[in-house]
N, C-alpha and C positions, 0 to 999 in steps of 0.2 A: 318856678319863676314869680317874682313880683311883678303884678300888673298896676301900674300907677296912672294909667291914662285911659280914656273911653275911646280914642282914636289910635288903631293899632295898624302899623305897616308890617307885614311879614316879608322879609327880604329872604328868598330861598336861593341858596347857592348849591345846596345838595340835592334838591328835588324833594317831592313828597314821599314819605314812607309811612306804614301803619304807625311806627313807633312814635309818630308826631301827634297821634290822635289825643293822646292825654292833654297836650298842650292846648288843642283846639277846644277841647271840652272844657278845659279850665278857663279859656277865654269866654266861652258861652255863660259859664257859671259865674263869671265876673261881670257879666252884663255889659259888655262893650257895646259901644255905638256904631263904630265904623271899622271894618276890616278890610284892608287894602292888602293886595299881594302883588309882588314883583319878583322876577327872576324865573329860575327853573320850575316849570309845572306850575306856573301862577294861576292859570285858568283852572287847573284841576284843584289846587289848594281852595280856591274860591268855590268850587262846587262841593267839596268835601265840607268845608264849613257851613255852607247852605244846608247841607244834610244834618249836620249836628244841630244847627239852630232850629230847623224844622222839626227834627226828631221824629218821633213816630205819632204825629198829629198832636204834640204837646202845645198846649197853650203857653205862650211866653208873655210876661208882664212888662216887656221892653221891646224896643224896635232895634234890630241890627241891620245895617246896610253892608252889603260885600261887594267889592269891586276887584277887578284884576287889570293890571297894566302892562301889557306887553309892549316890548320896544320903547319903553319910557324910561328915563333916568330916576334913581332914587329920590334927586332932588326935586323933579317934578312931581312925583308922586307925595312927597311930603308937602309940597305946596298945595297940591290937590286936597290932602287931608286937612290941612289948617283951614283952608277955604271953603271946605263942604259945609253946608248950613245944616247944622243939627239943631232943631227947635229947642231941645231941652238941656242942651250943653253949650254952656257960655265958654268953659275952658277949651283953648284951642291946642293944648299940649298934645303932642304926637309921640307915641312909644314905637320905636323900631325893634323888631325881634329878628335876629339873625338865624337862619338854620341851614 
């Protein structure tokens, strides 16, 4: 997958599976700044991403904020991601990843 934004929304229709771990690791390696989840297992996606970001006590040279959005619409989450204040990121572009 090509990651072109620092603000990512993961829209889960199928739910979390270990087969998606490589995607989450890629997003950490891309040093995204905001990771929002919506849809099936959204809170679990959030928790797994936190685990990958924190790793095994690894220090990161970037900050990633993770959020989950139960019972919200995709449009609501897009607006949330665009409006979220990221001090070091002026670009408001949001990338949606469907799984």
